[in-house]
Structure formats: C-alpha cells, structure tokens
C-alpha positions as CSV (number, residue, x, y, z in Angstrom):
1,M,-2.7,25.4,-30.6
2,S,-4.7,25.0,-27.4
3,A,-7.7,23.0,-26.1
4,V,-10.7,24.2,-24.3
5,A,-12.9,22.0,-22.1
6,T,-16.6,22.7,-22.8
7,E,-18.1,20.3,-20.2
8,T,-17.1,19.0,-16.8
9,A,-16.4,15.3,-16.9
10,A,-18.4,13.3,-14.4
11,V,-16.2,11.0,-12.3
12,V,-18.0,8.2,-10.5
13,R,-16.0,6.4,-7.8
14,P,-17.3,3.5,-5.9
15,H,-17.0,3.9,-2.1
16,R,-14.8,1.2,-0.5
17,K,-15.5,0.8,3.2
18,G,-12.4,1.1,5.4
19,S,-9.8,2.0,2.8
20,A,-8.8,4.8,0.5
21,Q,-10.3,5.0,-3.0
22,R,-8.3,3.7,-5.9
23,L,-8.2,4.6,-9.6
24,F,-8.6,0.9,-10.5
25,E,-8.8,-2.5,-8.8
26,P,-5.6,-4.4,-9.4
27,S,-5.9,-8.1,-10.1
28,E,-2.7,-9.0,-8.2
29,V,-1.1,-8.2,-4.8
30,T,0.1,-4.6,-4.8
31,L,3.1,-3.0,-3.0
32,E,0.5,-1.2,-0.8
33,D,-1.0,-4.6,0.2
34,V,2.5,-6.0,1.0
35,V,3.4,-3.0,3.2
36,L,0.0,-3.0,5.0
37,D,0.2,-6.7,5.7
38,A,3.7,-6.2,7.2
39,W,2.4,-3.3,9.4
40,E,-0.5,-5.5,10.6
41,A,1.9,-8.4,11.4
42,L,4.2,-6.1,13.2
43,R,1.4,-4.6,15.2
44,S,-0.2,-8.0,16.2
45,D,2.9,-10.3,16.4
46,G,5.8,-7.9,16.9
47,R,7.5,-9.3,13.8
48,A,6.8,-9.8,10.1
49,D,8.5,-10.9,6.9
50,C,10.5,-8.1,5.4
51,P,8.9,-6.9,2.1
52,V,12.4,-6.1,0.8
53,C,14.4,-9.3,1.5
54,S,12.0,-11.7,3.2
55,G,14.2,-11.5,6.4
56,E,12.8,-10.9,9.9
57,L,11.3,-7.5,10.3
58,E,10.9,-6.2,13.8
59,S,9.6,-2.8,15.1
60,T,13.2,-1.5,14.8
61,G,13.7,-2.7,11.3
62,C,14.9,-5.7,9.3
63,K,17.6,-7.8,10.9
64,T,19.0,-8.8,7.5
65,C,18.9,-5.8,5.2
66,G,18.3,-2.9,7.6
67,S,15.1,-1.6,5.9
68,E,12.5,0.1,8.0
69,L,8.8,0.9,7.7
70,S,8.1,4.5,8.6
C-alpha cells in the first residue's frame, strides 16, 4: 500500500525578527534559551551560571563539572 500527495501543503511561518524560526512557540524556558542566556552572560560578564550544574561557568568551561559551551 502506498500514499500519493495530490496537493502541496501550504506552510505559513511567522517571521521572528532576530532569531531562527521555530515550529511552535514554547510556553516555558527551553534548553535553547538557557544556553543562549549563558553565552550572553559569558560574552558580557566573562562568567555565567552553568546550565548543567549551576556552578561557575567561565570561557574555559565550568569550574565544578567541567562542561563547556562550544
């Protein structure tokens, strides 16, 4: 058994200024939001809260768990 598409589906995506398009708008903080916030804090302050363990994240990585943003 097989299926055949007879029409092309129209996909309408709203344009979000300054960010990539998403399939849906989440109602809570996403992993992407957490990582981007950490990058911003690292860039502006030179340190951030580690998204993995909440330790001190520096440009070389987390002092507590060793995770790195790359």
